[in-house]
PyMOL commands that place a pseudoatom at each C-alpha (Angstrom):
pseudoatom trace, name=CA, resn=UNK, resi=1, chain=A, elem=C, hetatm=0, pos=[-63.465, 113.207, 240.920]
pseudoatom trace, name=CA, resn=UNK, resi=2, chain=A, elem=C, hetatm=0, pos=[-65.185, 112.887, 244.096]
pseudoatom trace, name=CA, resn=UNK, resi=3, chain=A, elem=C, hetatm=0, pos=[-68.616, 111.444, 242.598]
pseudoatom trace, name=CA, resn=UNK, resi=4, chain=A, elem=C, hetatm=0, pos=[-66.166, 108.692, 241.174]
pseudoatom trace, name=CA, resn=UNK, resi=5, chain=A, elem=C, hetatm=0, pos=[-64.147, 108.067, 243.914]
pseudoatom trace, name=CA, resn=UNK, resi=6, chain=A, elem=C, hetatm=0, pos=[-67.270, 107.570, 245.948]
pseudoatom trace, name=CA, resn=UNK, resi=7, chain=A, elem=C, hetatm=0, pos=[-68.504, 105.073, 243.487]
pseudoatom trace, name=CA, resn=UNK, resi=8, chain=A, elem=C, hetatm=0, pos=[-65.181, 103.126, 243.599]
pseudoatom trace, name=CA, resn=UNK, resi=9, chain=A, elem=C, hetatm=0, pos=[-65.776, 102.922, 246.971]
pseudoatom trace, name=CA, resn=UNK, resi=10, chain=A, elem=C, hetatm=0, pos=[-69.080, 101.752, 247.345]
pseudoatom trace, name=CA, resn=UNK, resi=11, chain=A, elem=C, hetatm=0, pos=[-68.635, 99.403, 244.356]
pseudoatom trace, name=CA, resn=UNK, resi=12, chain=A, elem=C, hetatm=0, pos=[-65.488, 98.089, 245.694]
pseudoatom trace, name=CA, resn=UNK, resi=13, chain=A, elem=C, hetatm=0, pos=[-67.195, 97.690, 249.356]
pseudoatom trace, name=CA, resn=UNK, resi=14, chain=A, elem=C, hetatm=0, pos=[-70.219, 96.039, 247.555]
pseudoatom trace, name=CA, resn=UNK, resi=15, chain=A, elem=C, hetatm=0, pos=[-68.206, 93.569, 246.061]
pseudoatom trace, name=CA, resn=UNK, resi=16, chain=A, elem=C, hetatm=0, pos=[-65.589, 92.488, 249.404]
pseudoatom trace, name=CA, resn=UNK, resi=17, chain=A, elem=C, hetatm=0, pos=[-68.902, 92.550, 251.473]
pseudoatom trace, name=CA, resn=UNK, resi=18, chain=A, elem=C, hetatm=0, pos=[-71.190, 90.593, 249.405]
pseudoatom trace, name=CA, resn=UNK, resi=19, chain=A, elem=C, hetatm=0, pos=[-68.625, 88.081, 248.257]
pseudoatom trace, name=CA, resn=UNK, resi=20, chain=A, elem=C, hetatm=0, pos=[-66.387, 87.655, 251.249]
pseudoatom trace, name=CA, resn=UNK, resi=21, chain=A, elem=C, hetatm=0, pos=[-69.882, 87.922, 253.438]
pseudoatom trace, name=CA, resn=UNK, resi=22, chain=A, elem=C, hetatm=0, pos=[-70.984, 84.966, 251.547]
pseudoatom trace, name=CA, resn=UNK, resi=23, chain=A, elem=C, hetatm=0, pos=[-68.113, 82.915, 252.590]
pseudoatom trace, name=CA, resn=UNK, resi=24, chain=A, elem=C, hetatm=0, pos=[-67.961, 84.226, 256.036]
pseudoatom trace, name=CA, resn=UNK, resi=25, chain=A, elem=C, hetatm=0, pos=[-71.461, 83.989, 256.819]
pseudoatom trace, name=CA, resn=UNK, resi=26, chain=A, elem=C, hetatm=0, pos=[-73.281, 81.631, 254.659]
pseudoatom trace, name=CA, resn=UNK, resi=27, chain=A, elem=C, hetatm=0, pos=[-70.890, 79.053, 253.189]
pseudoatom trace, name=CA, resn=UNK, resi=28, chain=A, elem=C, hetatm=0, pos=[-69.593, 78.471, 256.812]
pseudoatom trace, name=CA, resn=UNK, resi=29, chain=A, elem=C, hetatm=0, pos=[-72.673, 76.839, 257.492]
pseudoatom trace, name=CA, resn=UNK, resi=30, chain=A, elem=C, hetatm=0, pos=[-73.389, 73.673, 255.955]
pseudoatom trace, name=CA, resn=UNK, resi=31, chain=A, elem=C, hetatm=0, pos=[-77.115, 73.666, 256.233]
pseudoatom trace, name=CA, resn=UNK, resi=32, chain=A, elem=C, hetatm=0, pos=[-76.931, 76.779, 254.030]
pseudoatom trace, name=CA, resn=UNK, resi=33, chain=A, elem=C, hetatm=0, pos=[-75.781, 74.978, 251.111]
pseudoatom trace, name=CA, resn=UNK, resi=34, chain=A, elem=C, hetatm=0, pos=[-74.296, 77.460, 249.042]
pseudoatom trace, name=CA, resn=UNK, resi=35, chain=A, elem=C, hetatm=0, pos=[-71.016, 76.400, 249.033]
pseudoatom trace, name=CA, resn=UNK, resi=36, chain=A, elem=C, hetatm=0, pos=[-67.978, 77.099, 246.340]
pseudoatom trace, name=CA, resn=UNK, resi=37, chain=A, elem=C, hetatm=0, pos=[-71.272, 77.918, 243.328]
pseudoatom trace, name=CA, resn=UNK, resi=38, chain=A, elem=C, hetatm=0, pos=[-72.972, 79.992, 245.663]
pseudoatom trace, name=CA, resn=UNK, resi=39, chain=A, elem=C, hetatm=0, pos=[-69.824, 82.050, 246.742]
pseudoatom trace, name=CA, resn=UNK, resi=40, chain=A, elem=C, hetatm=0, pos=[-68.690, 82.343, 243.164]
pseudoatom trace, name=CA, resn=UNK, resi=41, chain=A, elem=C, hetatm=0, pos=[-72.143, 83.695, 242.166]
pseudoatom trace, name=CA, resn=UNK, resi=42, chain=A, elem=C, hetatm=0, pos=[-72.152, 85.811, 245.384]
pseudoatom trace, name=CA, resn=UNK, resi=43, chain=A, elem=C, hetatm=0, pos=[-68.823, 87.736, 243.756]
pseudoatom trace, name=CA, resn=UNK, resi=44, chain=A, elem=C, hetatm=0, pos=[-70.333, 87.936, 240.300]
pseudoatom trace, name=CA, resn=UNK, resi=45, chain=A, elem=C, hetatm=0, pos=[-73.425, 89.367, 241.389]
pseudoatom trace, name=CA, resn=UNK, resi=46, chain=A, elem=C, hetatm=0, pos=[-71.847, 92.140, 243.351]
pseudoatom trace, name=CA, resn=UNK, resi=47, chain=A, elem=C, hetatm=0, pos=[-70.082, 93.373, 240.345]
pseudoatom trace, name=CA, resn=UNK, resi=48, chain=A, elem=C, hetatm=0, pos=[-73.295, 92.800, 237.946]
pseudoatom trace, name=CA, resn=UNK, resi=49, chain=A, elem=C, hetatm=0, pos=[-75.233, 94.887, 240.355]
pseudoatom trace, name=CA, resn=UNK, resi=50, chain=A, elem=C, hetatm=0, pos=[-73.211, 97.918, 241.108]
pseudoatom trace, name=CA, resn=UNK, resi=51, chain=A, elem=C, hetatm=0, pos=[-71.682, 97.925, 237.554]
pseudoatom trace, name=CA, resn=UNK, resi=52, chain=A, elem=C, hetatm=0, pos=[-75.169, 98.876, 236.658]
pseudoatom trace, name=CA, resn=UNK, resi=53, chain=A, elem=C, hetatm=0, pos=[-75.669, 101.170, 239.971]
pseudoatom trace, name=CA, resn=UNK, resi=54, chain=A, elem=C, hetatm=0, pos=[-72.268, 103.401, 239.518]
pseudoatom trace, name=CA, resn=UNK, resi=55, chain=A, elem=C, hetatm=0, pos=[-70.696, 101.764, 236.825]
pseudoatom trace, name=CA, resn=UNK, resi=56, chain=A, elem=C, hetatm=0, pos=[-71.880, 105.086, 234.601]
pseudoatom trace, name=CA, resn=UNK, resi=57, chain=A, elem=C, hetatm=0, pos=[-70.226, 107.252, 237.227]
pseudoatom trace, name=CA, resn=UNK, resi=58, chain=A, elem=C, hetatm=0, pos=[-66.942, 105.973, 237.774]
pseudoatom trace, name=CA, resn=UNK, resi=59, chain=A, elem=C, hetatm=0, pos=[-66.459, 103.026, 234.942]
pseudoatom trace, name=CA, resn=UNK, resi=60, chain=A, elem=C, hetatm=0, pos=[-67.201, 100.359, 237.541]
pseudoatom trace, name=CA, resn=UNK, resi=61, chain=A, elem=C, hetatm=0, pos=[-63.508, 99.419, 238.144]
pseudoatom trace, name=CA, resn=UNK, resi=62, chain=A, elem=C, hetatm=0, pos=[-63.935, 97.906, 242.238]
pseudoatom trace, name=CA, resn=UNK, resi=63, chain=A, elem=C, hetatm=0, pos=[-60.060, 96.735, 241.794]
pseudoatom trace, name=CA, resn=UNK, resi=64, chain=A, elem=C, hetatm=0, pos=[-56.678, 98.297, 241.695]
pseudoatom trace, name=CA, resn=UNK, resi=65, chain=A, elem=C, hetatm=0, pos=[-55.806, 95.679, 238.857]
pseudoatom trace, name=CA, resn=UNK, resi=66, chain=A, elem=C, hetatm=0, pos=[-58.541, 96.336, 236.536]
pseudoatom trace, name=CA, resn=UNK, resi=67, chain=A, elem=C, hetatm=0, pos=[-57.630, 100.287, 236.806]
pseudoatom trace, name=CA, resn=UNK, resi=68, chain=A, elem=C, hetatm=0, pos=[-54.118, 99.157, 236.058]
pseudoatom trace, name=CA, resn=UNK, resi=69, chain=A, elem=C, hetatm=0, pos=[-55.188, 96.824, 232.970]
pseudoatom trace, name=CA, resn=UNK, resi=70, chain=A, elem=C, hetatm=0, pos=[-57.342, 99.825, 231.602]
pseudoatom trace, name=CA, resn=UNK, resi=71, chain=A, elem=C, hetatm=0, pos=[-54.585, 102.218, 231.812]
pseudoatom trace, name=CA, resn=UNK, resi=72, chain=A, elem=C, hetatm=0, pos=[-52.191, 100.335, 229.858]
pseudoatom trace, name=CA, resn=UNK, resi=73, chain=A, elem=C, hetatm=0, pos=[-55.241, 99.402, 227.464]
pseudoatom trace, name=CA, resn=UNK, resi=74, chain=A, elem=C, hetatm=0, pos=[-55.525, 103.202, 226.806]
pseudoatom trace, name=CA, resn=UNK, resi=75, chain=A, elem=C, hetatm=0, pos=[-58.803, 103.430, 228.327]
pseudoatom trace, name=CA, resn=UNK, resi=76, chain=A, elem=C, hetatm=0, pos=[-58.313, 105.083, 231.354]
pseudoatom trace, name=CA, resn=UNK, resi=77, chain=A, elem=C, hetatm=0, pos=[-56.281, 108.280, 232.606]
pseudoatom trace, name=CA, resn=UNK, resi=78, chain=A, elem=C, hetatm=0, pos=[-53.063, 107.602, 234.593]
pseudoatom trace, name=CA, resn=UNK, resi=79, chain=A, elem=C, hetatm=0, pos=[-53.389, 110.772, 236.220]
pseudoatom trace, name=CA, resn=UNK, resi=80, chain=A, elem=C, hetatm=0, pos=[-56.525, 108.951, 238.146]
pseudoatom trace, name=CA, resn=UNK, resi=81, chain=A, elem=C, hetatm=0, pos=[-54.594, 105.330, 238.591]
pseudoatom trace, name=CA, resn=UNK, resi=82, chain=A, elem=C, hetatm=0, pos=[-53.545, 106.475, 242.350]
pseudoatom trace, name=CA, resn=UNK, resi=83, chain=A, elem=C, hetatm=0, pos=[-56.950, 107.892, 243.680]
pseudoatom trace, name=CA, resn=UNK, resi=84, chain=A, elem=C, hetatm=0, pos=[-59.449, 104.963, 242.106]
pseudoatom trace, name=CA, resn=UNK, resi=85, chain=A, elem=C, hetatm=0, pos=[-56.636, 102.603, 244.033]
pseudoatom trace, name=CA, resn=UNK, resi=86, chain=A, elem=C, hetatm=0, pos=[-56.612, 104.376, 247.025]
pseudoatom trace, name=CA, resn=UNK, resi=87, chain=A, elem=C, hetatm=0, pos=[-60.792, 104.544, 247.244]
pseudoatom trace, name=CA, resn=UNK, resi=88, chain=A, elem=C, hetatm=0, pos=[-60.628, 100.762, 246.164]
pseudoatom trace, name=CA, resn=UNK, resi=89, chain=A, elem=C, hetatm=0, pos=[-58.808, 99.655, 248.873]
pseudoatom trace, name=CA, resn=UNK, resi=90, chain=A, elem=C, hetatm=0, pos=[-60.503, 101.795, 251.327]
pseudoatom trace, name=CA, resn=UNK, resi=91, chain=A, elem=C, hetatm=0, pos=[-63.881, 100.532, 250.233]
pseudoatom trace, name=CA, resn=UNK, resi=92, chain=A, elem=C, hetatm=0, pos=[-62.393, 96.818, 250.837]
pseudoatom trace, name=CA, resn=UNK, resi=93, chain=A, elem=C, hetatm=0, pos=[-60.930, 97.735, 254.352]
pseudoatom trace, name=CA, resn=UNK, resi=94, chain=A, elem=C, hetatm=0, pos=[-64.669, 99.099, 255.176]
pseudoatom trace, name=CA, resn=UNK, resi=95, chain=A, elem=C, hetatm=0, pos=[-66.562, 96.135, 253.995]
pseudoatom trace, name=CA, resn=UNK, resi=96, chain=A, elem=C, hetatm=0, pos=[-64.033, 93.674, 255.830]
pseudoatom trace, name=CA, resn=UNK, resi=97, chain=A, elem=C, hetatm=0, pos=[-64.435, 95.476, 259.385]
pseudoatom trace, name=CA, resn=UNK, resi=98, chain=A, elem=C, hetatm=0, pos=[-68.233, 96.005, 258.765]
pseudoatom trace, name=CA, resn=UNK, resi=99, chain=A, elem=C, hetatm=0, pos=[-68.298, 92.081, 257.885]
pseudoatom trace, name=CA, resn=UNK, resi=100, chain=A, elem=C, hetatm=0, pos=[-65.809, 91.584, 260.744]
pseudoatom trace, name=CA, resn=UNK, resi=101, chain=A, elem=C, hetatm=0, pos=[-68.283, 93.275, 263.110]
pseudoatom trace, name=CA, resn=UNK, resi=102, chain=A, elem=C, hetatm=0, pos=[-71.327, 90.926, 261.997]
pseudoatom trace, name=CA, resn=UNK, resi=103, chain=A, elem=C, hetatm=0, pos=[-69.633, 88.084, 261.938]
pseudoatom trace, name=CA, resn=UNK, resi=104, chain=A, elem=C, hetatm=0, pos=[-67.811, 88.015, 265.426]
pseudoatom trace, name=CA, resn=UNK, resi=105, chain=A, elem=C, hetatm=0, pos=[-71.378, 88.806, 266.972]
pseudoatom trace, name=CA, resn=UNK, resi=106, chain=A, elem=C, hetatm=0, pos=[-71.631, 85.259, 267.060]
pseudoatom trace, name=CA, resn=UNK, resi=107, chain=A, elem=C, hetatm=0, pos=[-70.552, 83.318, 270.307]
pseudoatom trace, name=CA, resn=UNK, resi=108, chain=A, elem=C, hetatm=0, pos=[-67.510, 81.131, 269.832]
pseudoatom trace, name=CA, resn=UNK, resi=109, chain=A, elem=C, hetatm=0, pos=[-66.557, 83.325, 266.613]
pseudoatom trace, name=CA, resn=UNK, resi=110, chain=A, elem=C, hetatm=0, pos=[-63.429, 82.880, 265.191]
pseudoatom trace, name=CA, resn=UNK, resi=111, chain=A, elem=C, hetatm=0, pos=[-61.953, 84.957, 262.403]
pseudoatom trace, name=CA, resn=UNK, resi=112, chain=A, elem=C, hetatm=0, pos=[-59.600, 81.895, 260.929]
pseudoatom trace, name=CA, resn=UNK, resi=113, chain=A, elem=C, hetatm=0, pos=[-58.932, 82.464, 257.112]
pseudoatom trace, name=CA, resn=UNK, resi=114, chain=A, elem=C, hetatm=0, pos=[-61.676, 85.149, 257.252]
pseudoatom trace, name=CA, resn=UNK, resi=115, chain=A, elem=C, hetatm=0, pos=[-62.214, 84.611, 253.404]
pseudoatom trace, name=CA, resn=UNK, resi=116, chain=A, elem=C, hetatm=0, pos=[-58.602, 85.858, 252.705]
pseudoatom trace, name=CA, resn=UNK, resi=117, chain=A, elem=C, hetatm=0, pos=[-56.302, 84.287, 249.768]
pseudoatom trace, name=CA, resn=UNK, resi=118, chain=A, elem=C, hetatm=0, pos=[-53.361, 82.248, 250.210]
pseudoatom trace, name=CA, resn=UNK, resi=119, chain=A, elem=C, hetatm=0, pos=[-50.958, 79.552, 248.611]
pseudoatom trace, name=CA, resn=UNK, resi=120, chain=A, elem=C, hetatm=0, pos=[-49.406, 76.470, 249.975]
pseudoatom trace, name=CA, resn=UNK, resi=121, chain=A, elem=C, hetatm=0, pos=[-51.020, 76.121, 253.824]
pseudoatom trace, name=CA, resn=UNK, resi=122, chain=A, elem=C, hetatm=0, pos=[-53.394, 78.520, 252.939]
pseudoatom trace, name=CA, resn=UNK, resi=123, chain=A, elem=C, hetatm=0, pos=[-54.605, 77.458, 250.277]
pseudoatom trace, name=CA, resn=UNK, resi=124, chain=A, elem=C, hetatm=0, pos=[-57.662, 75.971, 250.074]
pseudoatom trace, name=CA, resn=UNK, resi=125, chain=A, elem=C, hetatm=0, pos=[-56.284, 72.843, 247.698]
pseudoatom trace, name=CA, resn=UNK, resi=126, chain=A, elem=C, hetatm=0, pos=[-52.982, 73.018, 248.837]
pseudoatom trace, name=CA, resn=UNK, resi=127, chain=A, elem=C, hetatm=0, pos=[-51.866, 74.767, 245.812]
pseudoatom trace, name=CA, resn=UNK, resi=128, chain=A, elem=C, hetatm=0, pos=[-47.987, 75.858, 245.542]
pseudoatom trace, name=CA, resn=UNK, resi=129, chain=A, elem=C, hetatm=0, pos=[-46.951, 79.686, 245.141]
pseudoatom trace, name=CA, resn=UNK, resi=130, chain=A, elem=C, hetatm=0, pos=[-46.237, 78.503, 241.292]
pseudoatom trace, name=CA, resn=UNK, resi=131, chain=A, elem=C, hetatm=0, pos=[-49.895, 77.581, 240.889]
pseudoatom trace, name=CA, resn=UNK, resi=132, chain=A, elem=C, hetatm=0, pos=[-51.234, 80.382, 242.575]
pseudoatom trace, name=CA, resn=UNK, resi=133, chain=A, elem=C, hetatm=0, pos=[-49.387, 82.931, 240.552]
pseudoatom trace, name=CA, resn=UNK, resi=134, chain=A, elem=C, hetatm=0, pos=[-50.443, 81.346, 237.172]
pseudoatom trace, name=CA, resn=UNK, resi=135, chain=A, elem=C, hetatm=0, pos=[-53.562, 81.311, 238.152]
pseudoatom trace, name=CA, resn=UNK, resi=136, chain=A, elem=C, hetatm=0, pos=[-54.080, 84.492, 239.177]
pseudoatom trace, name=CA, resn=UNK, resi=137, chain=A, elem=C, hetatm=0, pos=[-51.562, 86.011, 236.472]
pseudoatom trace, name=CA, resn=UNK, resi=138, chain=A, elem=C, hetatm=0, pos=[-54.102, 84.018, 233.762]
pseudoatom trace, name=CA, resn=UNK, resi=139, chain=A, elem=C, hetatm=0, pos=[-57.075, 84.619, 235.034]
pseudoatom trace, name=CA, resn=UNK, resi=140, chain=A, elem=C, hetatm=0, pos=[-57.019, 88.479, 235.801]
pseudoatom trace, name=CA, resn=UNK, resi=141, chain=A, elem=C, hetatm=0, pos=[-55.443, 88.571, 231.828]
pseudoatom trace, name=CA, resn=UNK, resi=142, chain=A, elem=C, hetatm=0, pos=[-58.684, 87.654, 230.825]
pseudoatom trace, name=CA, resn=UNK, resi=143, chain=A, elem=C, hetatm=0, pos=[-61.078, 89.033, 233.115]
pseudoatom trace, name=CA, resn=UNK, resi=144, chain=A, elem=C, hetatm=0, pos=[-59.738, 92.492, 231.486]
pseudoatom trace, name=CA, resn=UNK, resi=145, chain=A, elem=C, hetatm=0, pos=[-60.056, 91.085, 228.311]
pseudoatom trace, name=CA, resn=UNK, resi=146, chain=A, elem=C, hetatm=0, pos=[-63.567, 90.442, 228.929]
pseudoatom trace, name=CA, resn=UNK, resi=147, chain=A, elem=C, hetatm=0, pos=[-63.845, 93.966, 230.330]
pseudoatom trace, name=CA, resn=UNK, resi=148, chain=A, elem=C, hetatm=0, pos=[-62.304, 95.507, 227.540]
pseudoatom trace, name=CA, resn=UNK, resi=149, chain=A, elem=C, hetatm=0, pos=[-64.374, 93.303, 224.965]
pseudoatom trace, name=CA, resn=UNK, resi=150, chain=A, elem=C, hetatm=0, pos=[-67.736, 93.839, 226.599]
pseudoatom trace, name=CA, resn=UNK, resi=151, chain=A, elem=C, hetatm=0, pos=[-66.836, 97.237, 226.703]
pseudoatom trace, name=CA, resn=UNK, resi=152, chain=A, elem=C, hetatm=0, pos=[-66.399, 97.965, 223.193]
pseudoatom trace, name=CA, resn=UNK, resi=153, chain=A, elem=C, hetatm=0, pos=[-68.221, 100.076, 220.813]
pseudoatom trace, name=CA, resn=UNK, resi=154, chain=A, elem=C, hetatm=0, pos=[-68.916, 96.958, 218.818]
pseudoatom trace, name=CA, resn=UNK, resi=155, chain=A, elem=C, hetatm=0, pos=[-70.390, 94.937, 221.549]
pseudoatom trace, name=CA, resn=UNK, resi=156, chain=A, elem=C, hetatm=0, pos=[-74.475, 95.024, 222.200]
pseudoatom trace, name=CA, resn=UNK, resi=157, chain=A, elem=C, hetatm=0, pos=[-75.101, 98.429, 224.095]
pseudoatom trace, name=CA, resn=UNK, resi=158, chain=A, elem=C, hetatm=0, pos=[-76.003, 97.793, 227.662]
pseudoatom trace, name=CA, resn=UNK, resi=159, chain=A, elem=C, hetatm=0, pos=[-75.300, 93.902, 228.483]
pseudoatom trace, name=CA, resn=UNK, resi=160, chain=A, elem=C, hetatm=0, pos=[-71.337, 94.587, 229.785]
pseudoatom trace, name=CA, resn=UNK, resi=161, chain=A, elem=C, hetatm=0, pos=[-72.232, 94.350, 233.507]
pseudoatom trace, name=CA, resn=UNK, resi=162, chain=A, elem=C, hetatm=0, pos=[-73.609, 90.776, 232.741]
pseudoatom trace, name=CA, resn=UNK, resi=163, chain=A, elem=C, hetatm=0, pos=[-70.501, 89.618, 230.718]
pseudoatom trace, name=CA, resn=UNK, resi=164, chain=A, elem=C, hetatm=0, pos=[-68.529, 90.796, 233.093]
pseudoatom trace, name=CA, resn=UNK, resi=165, chain=A, elem=C, hetatm=0, pos=[-70.155, 89.573, 236.329]
pseudoatom trace, name=CA, resn=UNK, resi=166, chain=A, elem=C, hetatm=0, pos=[-70.539, 85.973, 234.829]
pseudoatom trace, name=CA, resn=UNK, resi=167, chain=A, elem=C, hetatm=0, pos=[-66.568, 86.196, 233.998]
pseudoatom trace, name=CA, resn=UNK, resi=168, chain=A, elem=C, hetatm=0, pos=[-66.118, 86.929, 237.472]
pseudoatom trace, name=CA, resn=UNK, resi=169, chain=A, elem=C, hetatm=0, pos=[-68.515, 84.028, 238.804]
pseudoatom trace, name=CA, resn=UNK, resi=170, chain=A, elem=C, hetatm=0, pos=[-66.379, 81.332, 236.183]
pseudoatom trace, name=CA, resn=UNK, resi=171, chain=A, elem=C, hetatm=0, pos=[-62.888, 83.303, 237.582]
pseudoatom trace, name=CA, resn=UNK, resi=172, chain=A, elem=C, hetatm=0, pos=[-63.957, 82.188, 240.967]
pseudoatom trace, name=CA, resn=UNK, resi=173, chain=A, elem=C, hetatm=0, pos=[-65.414, 78.251, 239.883]
pseudoatom trace, name=CA, resn=UNK, resi=174, chain=A, elem=C, hetatm=0, pos=[-62.203, 77.521, 238.622]
pseudoatom trace, name=CA, resn=UNK, resi=175, chain=A, elem=C, hetatm=0, pos=[-59.907, 79.356, 241.075]
pseudoatom trace, name=CA, resn=UNK, resi=176, chain=A, elem=C, hetatm=0, pos=[-61.246, 78.885, 244.934]
pseudoatom trace, name=CA, resn=UNK, resi=177, chain=A, elem=C, hetatm=0, pos=[-59.619, 75.549, 245.467]
pseudoatom trace, name=CA, resn=UNK, resi=178, chain=A, elem=C, hetatm=0, pos=[-56.496, 77.208, 244.418]
pseudoatom trace, name=CA, resn=UNK, resi=179, chain=A, elem=C, hetatm=0, pos=[-56.073, 80.634, 245.823]
pseudoatom trace, name=CA, resn=UNK, resi=180, chain=A, elem=C, hetatm=0, pos=[-59.574, 81.457, 247.452]
pseudoatom trace, name=CA, resn=UNK, resi=181, chain=A, elem=C, hetatm=0, pos=[-59.295, 83.479, 244.181]
pseudoatom trace, name=CA, resn=UNK, resi=182, chain=A, elem=C, hetatm=0, pos=[-58.112, 87.378, 244.235]
pseudoatom trace, name=CA, resn=UNK, resi=183, chain=A, elem=C, hetatm=0, pos=[-57.983, 88.567, 240.870]
pseudoatom trace, name=CA, resn=UNK, resi=184, chain=A, elem=C, hetatm=0, pos=[-58.619, 92.098, 243.291]
pseudoatom trace, name=CA, resn=UNK, resi=185, chain=A, elem=C, hetatm=0, pos=[-55.821, 93.128, 245.192]
pseudoatom trace, name=CA, resn=UNK, resi=186, chain=A, elem=C, hetatm=0, pos=[-58.161, 95.242, 247.050]
pseudoatom trace, name=CA, resn=UNK, resi=187, chain=A, elem=C, hetatm=0, pos=[-60.500, 92.518, 248.186]
pseudoatom trace, name=CA, resn=UNK, resi=188, chain=A, elem=C, hetatm=0, pos=[-57.597, 90.364, 249.262]
pseudoatom trace, name=CA, resn=UNK, resi=189, chain=A, elem=C, hetatm=0, pos=[-56.095, 93.551, 251.400]
pseudoatom trace, name=CA, resn=UNK, resi=190, chain=A, elem=C, hetatm=0, pos=[-59.477, 94.129, 252.565]
pseudoatom trace, name=CA, resn=UNK, resi=191, chain=A, elem=C, hetatm=0, pos=[-59.932, 90.776, 254.760]
pseudoatom trace, name=CA, resn=UNK, resi=192, chain=A, elem=C, hetatm=0, pos=[-56.300, 90.140, 254.961]
pseudoatom trace, name=CA, resn=UNK, resi=193, chain=A, elem=C, hetatm=0, pos=[-56.220, 92.372, 257.809]
pseudoatom trace, name=CA, resn=UNK, resi=194, chain=A, elem=C, hetatm=0, pos=[-58.577, 90.494, 259.654]
pseudoatom trace, name=CA, resn=UNK, resi=195, chain=A, elem=C, hetatm=0, pos=[-57.434, 86.689, 259.222]
pseudoatom trace, name=CA, resn=UNK, resi=196, chain=A, elem=C, hetatm=0, pos=[-55.565, 84.986, 261.984]
pseudoatom trace, name=CA, resn=UNK, resi=197, chain=A, elem=C, hetatm=0, pos=[-53.396, 83.421, 259.534]
pseudoatom trace, name=CA, resn=UNK, resi=198, chain=A, elem=C, hetatm=0, pos=[-50.707, 84.577, 257.547]
pseudoatom trace, name=CA, resn=UNK, resi=199, chain=A, elem=C, hetatm=0, pos=[-52.569, 85.668, 254.866]
pseudoatom trace, name=CA, resn=UNK, resi=200, chain=A, elem=C, hetatm=0, pos=[-50.839, 89.125, 255.443]
pseudoatom trace, name=CA, resn=UNK, resi=201, chain=A, elem=C, hetatm=0, pos=[-47.593, 87.940, 254.621]
pseudoatom trace, name=CA, resn=UNK, resi=202, chain=A, elem=C, hetatm=0, pos=[-48.415, 86.401, 251.478]
pseudoatom trace, name=CA, resn=UNK, resi=203, chain=A, elem=C, hetatm=0, pos=[-50.442, 89.404, 250.528]
pseudoatom trace, name=CA, resn=UNK, resi=204, chain=A, elem=C, hetatm=0, pos=[-47.922, 90.750, 248.336]
pseudoatom trace, name=CA, resn=UNK, resi=205, chain=A, elem=C, hetatm=0, pos=[-48.787, 87.896, 245.636]
pseudoatom trace, name=CA, resn=UNK, resi=206, chain=A, elem=C, hetatm=0, pos=[-51.952, 89.226, 245.438]
pseudoatom trace, name=CA, resn=UNK, resi=207, chain=A, elem=C, hetatm=0, pos=[-50.699, 92.355, 244.487]
pseudoatom trace, name=CA, resn=UNK, resi=208, chain=A, elem=C, hetatm=0, pos=[-48.354, 91.488, 242.176]
pseudoatom trace, name=CA, resn=UNK, resi=209, chain=A, elem=C, hetatm=0, pos=[-49.862, 88.477, 240.389]
pseudoatom trace, name=CA, resn=UNK, resi=210, chain=A, elem=C, hetatm=0, pos=[-53.462, 90.117, 239.099]
pseudoatom trace, name=CA, resn=UNK, resi=211, chain=A, elem=C, hetatm=0, pos=[-51.717, 93.550, 238.534]
pseudoatom trace, name=CA, resn=UNK, resi=212, chain=A, elem=C, hetatm=0, pos=[-49.193, 91.538, 236.392]
pseudoatom trace, name=CA, resn=UNK, resi=213, chain=A, elem=C, hetatm=0, pos=[-52.279, 89.851, 234.685]
pseudoatom trace, name=CA, resn=UNK, resi=214, chain=A, elem=C, hetatm=0, pos=[-53.886, 92.991, 233.961]
pseudoatom trace, name=CA, resn=UNK, resi=215, chain=A, elem=C, hetatm=0, pos=[-51.022, 94.373, 232.280]
pseudoatom trace, name=CA, resn=UNK, resi=216, chain=A, elem=C, hetatm=0, pos=[-50.944, 91.595, 230.150]
pseudoatom trace, name=CA, resn=UNK, resi=217, chain=A, elem=C, hetatm=0, pos=[-54.506, 91.494, 229.284]
pseudoatom trace, name=CA, resn=UNK, resi=218, chain=A, elem=C, hetatm=0, pos=[-54.300, 95.155, 228.776]
pseudoatom trace, name=CA, resn=UNK, resi=219, chain=A, elem=C, hetatm=0, pos=[-51.548, 94.604, 226.271]
pseudoatom trace, name=CA, resn=UNK, resi=220, chain=A, elem=C, hetatm=0, pos=[-53.000, 91.680, 224.477]
pseudoatom trace, name=CA, resn=UNK, resi=221, chain=A, elem=C, hetatm=0, pos=[-56.274, 93.404, 223.922]
pseudoatom trace, name=CA, resn=UNK, resi=222, chain=A, elem=C, hetatm=0, pos=[-54.493, 96.700, 222.369]
pseudoatom trace, name=CA, resn=UNK, resi=223, chain=A, elem=C, hetatm=0, pos=[-52.934, 94.033, 219.735]
pseudoatom trace, name=CA, resn=UNK, resi=224, chain=A, elem=C, hetatm=0, pos=[-56.003, 91.678, 219.198]
pseudoatom trace, name=CA, resn=UNK, resi=225, chain=A, elem=C, hetatm=0, pos=[-59.247, 93.664, 220.381]
pseudoatom trace, name=CA, resn=UNK, resi=226, chain=A, elem=C, hetatm=0, pos=[-58.689, 97.241, 218.954]
pseudoatom trace, name=CA, resn=UNK, resi=227, chain=A, elem=C, hetatm=0, pos=[-58.216, 95.680, 215.314]
pseudoatom trace, name=CA, resn=UNK, resi=228, chain=A, elem=C, hetatm=0, pos=[-61.435, 96.885, 213.082]
for i in range(1, 228): cmd.bond("trace and resi %d" % i, "trace and resi %d" % (i + 1))
show_as sticks, trace
zoom trace
């Protein structure tokens, strides 16, 4: 179990450090020019690279909602759920702390939103709580369906990380304007701790919505995807 939890820690660390780091360090400078597209691909690439690197050890969840969804779908033992979630959250917080240490090394640094998630005034596009809730639920549900489908025995072997990484990229392309994209409670928690906004007061949504979406995705897959 130690190796599995270590793999989840490393994978989630890389997701938060690489994905949120692209937003905090690179996208903050217009001359770099990565913008929404670059940040979206950064998140997708973190999952793709670590799924290939440590996915064979832990399954490559890197996300409490994914672990819950896989449990609901009968693909992951419930007894391992809490340890996985703890490892993922610790990895996310550690990554956010390292990112903060780096970012704060620049003169005049202000954390601001620090790549955190939000709705209303904290939504990049000013979207409401309802819009944020629906977006996070729907997108997390489909993320679970992509994960379950691409890792199924009838899917081409060895390509699952590509499908999952591109799926996460697409999710970010759709929802960065709405919530700054969570679909991952650990990712949301890590950076919210360092944000200078009210991100912590809205963090509940980015636990509830992704987990509800993951449960829905897991149930849908049990009904549709497991039929041979």
